[in-house]
C-alpha positions in Angstrom: -8.2 1.3 27.5 -10.1 1.6 24.2 -10.0 -1.5 21.9 -9.0 0.8 19.1 -5.6 1.6 20.7 -5.1 4.6 18.7 -1.7 6.3 18.6 -1.2 10.0 18.0 -0.3 10.4 14.3 2.2 13.1 13.6 1.3 15.7 11.0 2.6 15.0 7.5 3.5 11.4 8.3 2.1 8.2 6.6 1.4 6.0 9.6 -1.2 3.4 10.6 -2.9 4.4 13.9 -5.0 1.4 14.5 -3.3 -1.3 16.2 -6.1 -3.9 16.1 -9.4 -4.5 14.4 -12.8 -5.7 15.7 -14.3 -8.5 13.7 -18.1 -8.1 14.1 -18.6 -11.7 12.9 -21.7 -13.3 11.4 -24.2 -12.5 14.1 -24.3 -9.7 16.7 -26.7 -11.3 19.2 -25.2 -13.4 22.0 -28.1 -15.8 21.8 -27.1 -16.9 18.3 -23.4 -17.2 18.9 -23.6 -20.8 20.4 -25.7 -21.9 17.3 -23.1 -20.4 15.0 -20.3 -22.0 16.9 -21.9 -25.6 16.7 -22.6 -25.1 13.0 -19.2 -23.9 12.1 -17.4 -26.4 14.2 -19.4 -29.2 12.6 -18.7 -27.8 9.1 -15.0 -27.5 9.9 -14.7 -31.2 11.2 -16.8 -32.5 8.2 -14.6 -30.5 5.8 -11.3 -31.7 7.3 -12.6 -35.3 7.5 -13.9 -35.3 3.9 -10.8 -33.8 2.4 -8.3 -35.9 4.3 -10.3 -39.0 3.3 -10.1 -38.0 -0.3 -6.3 -37.4 0.1 -5.8 -40.8 2.0 -7.7 -42.6 -0.8 -5.6 -41.1 -3.5 -2.4 -42.0 -1.7 -3.2 -45.6 -0.9 -5.3 -46.7 -3.9 -3.2 -47.7 -7.0 -6.2 -46.9 -9.3 -6.1 -43.3 -8.3 -2.3 -42.8 -9.0 -3.1 -40.7 -12.1 -2.6 -37.1 -13.0 -6.4 -36.1 -12.4 -6.2 -37.4 -8.8 -2.8 -35.8 -8.3 -4.5 -32.5 -8.9 -7.6 -33.6 -6.8 -5.2 -34.4 -3.9 -3.7 -30.9 -4.1 -7.2 -29.4 -4.2 -8.0 -31.3 -1.0 -4.9 -29.8 0.7 -6.1 -26.3 -0.4 -9.5 -26.9 0.9 -8.2 -27.8 4.3 -5.9 -24.8 4.4 -8.7 -22.4 3.1 -11.0 -23.3 5.9 -8.3 -23.4 8.5 -7.2 -19.9 7.8 -10.6 -18.5 8.8 -12.8 -20.8 10.8 -10.6 -21.9 13.8 -9.8 -18.2 14.6 -13.6 -17.3 14.4 -14.4 -20.3 16.7 -11.8 -19.1 19.2 -13.3 -15.6 19.2 -16.7 -17.0 19.9 -15.4 -19.0 22.8 -13.3 -16.3 24.4 -16.0 -13.5 23.5 -13.0 -11.5 22.3 -13.7 -10.1 18.8 -10.3 -8.3 18.2 -7.5 -9.3 15.8 -4.2 -7.5 15.7 -3.2 -5.5 12.6 -0.4 -7.9 11.8 -2.6 -11.0 12.3 -5.2 -9.4 10.0 -2.7 -8.8 7.3 -1.3 -12.4 7.7 -4.8 -13.9 7.4 -5.4 -11.7 4.3 -2.2 -13.0 2.8 -2.8 -16.7 3.3 -6.5 -16.5 2.3 -5.5 -14.9 -1.1 -2.6 -17.3 -1.5 -4.8 -20.4 -1.2 -7.7 -18.8 -3.2 -5.3 -17.8 -6.0 -3.8 -21.4 -5.9 -7.4 -22.7 -6.3 -7.9 -20.6 -9.5 -4.7 -22.0 -11.2 -5.1 -25.6 -10.0 -8.8 -25.7 -11.4 -7.2 -24.5 -14.7 -4.6 -27.3 -14.6 -7.4 -29.8 -14.0 -9.3 -28.5 -17.0 -6.1 -28.8 -19.1 -5.7 -32.4 -17.8 -9.2 -33.3 -18.9 -8.6 -31.7 -22.3 -5.4 -33.9 -22.9 -7.1 -37.0 -21.5 -10.1 -36.8 -23.8 -8.8 -35.0 -26.9 -5.3 -36.5 -27.0 -5.7 -39.9 -25.4 -2.9 -41.6 -27.2 -0.2 -39.2 -26.1 -1.8 -38.3 -22.8 0.7 -40.1 -20.7 3.7 -38.3 -22.2 2.1 -34.8 -22.4 0.9 -35.0 -18.8 4.0 -36.7 -17.3 4.9 -36.4 -13.6 7.4 -33.7 -14.5 4.6 -31.7 -16.2 2.2 -32.2 -13.3 4.8 -30.8 -10.8 5.6 -27.9 -13.1 2.0 -26.9 -13.3 1.6 -27.1 -9.5 4.8 -25.2 -8.9 3.8 -22.5 -11.4 0.4 -22.2 -9.8 1.9 -21.7 -6.3 4.3 -19.0 -7.8 1.5 -17.0 -9.4 -0.7 -17.4 -6.3 2.1 -16.2 -4.1 2.8 -13.2 -6.3 -0.9 -12.3 -6.2 -1.2 -12.6 -2.3 2.0 -10.7 -1.7 0.9 -7.9 -4.1 -2.4 -7.3 -2.3 -0.8 -7.6 1.2 2.0 -5.1 0.5 -0.5 -2.7 -1.2 -2.8 -3.0 1.9 0.1 -2.3 4.2 0.6 1.1 2.6 -2.9 2.3 3.6 -3.6 4.3 6.8 -6.1 3.2 9.4 -6.7 6.0 11.8 -10.4 6.0 12.6 -13.2 3.2 12.8 -11.7 -0.2 13.3 -14.8 -2.4 13.1 -14.6 -4.9 10.2 -18.1 -6.1 9.2 -17.1 -9.6 8.5 -15.8 -12.7 10.2 -12.3 -12.6 8.7 -10.0 -9.9 7.2 -10.5 -9.3 3.5 -9.9 -6.5 1.1 -13.2 -4.9 0.4 -14.1 -4.6 4.1 -10.6 -3.2 5.0 -10.9 -0.7 2.1 -14.0 0.8 3.8 -12.1 1.5 7.0 -9.0 3.3 5.5 -8.6 7.0 6.0 -6.4 7.2 3.0 -7.4 7.0 -0.7 -8.1 3.4 -1.8 -8.6 4.2 -5.4 -5.3 2.6 -6.5 -5.8 -0.4 -4.3 -9.3 -1.0 -5.7 -8.0 -0.5 -9.2 -5.2 -3.0 -8.5 -7.8 -5.5 -7.0 -9.9 -5.2 -10.1 -7.0 -5.5 -12.6 -5.3 -8.4 -10.8 -8.6 -10.1 -10.1 -9.5 -9.8 -13.8 -6.2 -11.5 -14.7 -6.5 -14.0 -11.9 -10.1 -15.0 -12.7 -10.3 -14.0 -16.4 -7.2 -15.9 -17.6 -8.1 -19.2 -15.9 -11.7 -18.9 -17.0 -10.7 -18.3 -20.7 -8.4 -21.3 -20.5 -11.0 -23.5 -18.8 -13.7 -22.5 -21.4 -11.3 -23.2 -24.3 -10.3 -26.6 -22.9 -14.0 -27.6 -22.4 -15.0 -26.4 -25.8 -12.5 -28.8 -27.3 -13.7 -31.5 -24.7 -17.3 -30.9 -25.8 -16.5 -31.2 -29.5 -14.6 -34.5 -28.7 -17.4 -35.9 -26.5 -20.1 -35.2 -29.2 -18.1 -37.5 -31.5 -18.4 -40.4 -29.0 -21.2 -42.8 -30.1 -21.2 -45.2 -27.0 -23.3 -44.4 -24.0 -20.6 -45.8 -21.8 -18.1 -43.2 -23.2 -20.6 -40.4 -22.5 -21.0 -41.5 -18.9 -17.2 -41.7 -18.4 -16.7 -38.2 -19.8 -19.6 -36.8 -17.8 -18.3 -38.4 -14.5 -14.8 -36.9 -14.8 -15.8 -33.5 -16.3 -19.2 -32.9 -14.5 -17.7 -32.8 -11.0 -14.9 -30.4 -12.1 -17.3 -28.1 -13.9 -19.5 -27.9 -10.9 -16.7 -26.9 -8.6 -15.5 -24.3 -11.2 -18.9 -22.6 -11.4 -19.2 -22.5 -7.6 -15.7 -21.1 -7.0 -15.5 -18.6 -9.8 -19.2 -17.5 -9.4 -18.8 -16.6 -5.7 -15.3 -15.1 -6.3 -16.5 -12.8 -9.1 -19.5 -11.6 -7.0 -17.3 -10.8 -4.1 -14.4 -8.9 -5.8 -15.7 -7.5 -9.0 -18.1 -5.1 -7.4 -16.5 -2.7 -5.0 -17.8 0.3 -3.1 -21.1 -1.0 -2.0 -21.3 -0.7 1.8 -24.9 -1.8 2.0 -24.0 -5.2 0.5 -21.8 -6.2 3.6 -24.3 -8.8 4.8 -24.3 -10.3 1.4 -20.5 -10.3 1.5 -20.6 -12.4 4.7 -22.8 -15.0 2.9 -20.4 -15.1 0.0 -17.5 -15.4 2.5 -19.2 -18.3 4.2 -19.6 -19.9 0.8 -15.9 -19.3 -0.3 -14.3 -20.4 3.1 -16.8 -23.1 4.4 -19.4 -24.3 1.9 -17.1 -24.8 -1.1 -14.4 -26.7 0.8 -17.0 -28.8 2.5 -18.9 -29.6 -0.8 -15.7 -30.5 -3.0 -15.2 -34.0 -1.5 -18.8 -34.8 -1.8 -19.0 -33.5 -5.5 -16.0 -35.5 -6.5 -16.9 -38.7 -4.8 -20.6 -38.7 -5.7 -19.9 -38.8 -9.4 -16.7 -40.9 -9.4 -17.0 -44.6 -8.8 -13.2 -45.1 -8.5 -13.1 -42.5 -5.6 -16.2 -44.2 -4.0 -14.6 -47.5 -4.1 -11.4 -46.3 -2.7 -13.1 -44.6 0.2 -15.2 -47.7 1.0 -12.1 -49.9 1.0 -10.4 -47.4 3.4 -13.3 -47.2 5.7 -13.6 -51.1 5.7 -9.9 -51.6 6.0 -9.6 -53.5 2.7 -6.8 -53.3 0.2 -7.3 -53.0 -3.6 -6.7 -56.1 -5.6 -5.1 -54.2 -8.4 
């Protein structure tokens, strides 16, 4: 039986004919597949270990029981989820030499990937707002960024991300797939699935562009506004120690923001370019593997409090404070 498993569509009906897709993956040659498997397994284990270490440090270290680290802990959970949505399934296909994924599993992967990516957008915005309050309004920071406010920001972020993911998944489910079923990627994503649809994707692409503009544009405007005020406040600081502290807390976040939004805009703000599929794979690797793996390193390298907490966890020591 063909892998396409095509059903006979009735005339005049709106029905999906393809029951499963073939994910072509990162490499086509069998000689390279073991190398890809080892590299991605290593990256997955490093990412899980790094982010869980950050999360453990935040939970057990009293110094890190602050709003900034509350958001960082949530970001670590998102990074674990983001890489888990895509990489284990890819590793399983490499082991089994079976490159197919069912239509329902493809839509599920699409939903969870955009749920976690959307949550990342809003959480990074909340972290920028936290830095704005901490540096520009230090005297009222504890009341303005109370535990209730923190939880409300995270809950609102989840609600917006869920709405975004559900919108794209429902819109994708209305498309017909009745011909080629080879997805030139290692996971299911919108641009690659648009290329396979035998019905018009104009409205879906317009929806992706419009929602993507809101999802990326609004957080970016808020982040830029927050850091404009932060920069103005930092320039008024005369002590070198104050500059170092501001740089250590804001520099890591700005690095993550640039990496995340830069790759996201490249991937979703230019549709309809089939020849860019190999570049899309590279961007996909960056979004789902490199970013989650780098985030713990970025935040720990520039933050002595996180470094100290991690060392105490690894050495089995408790904080004296």
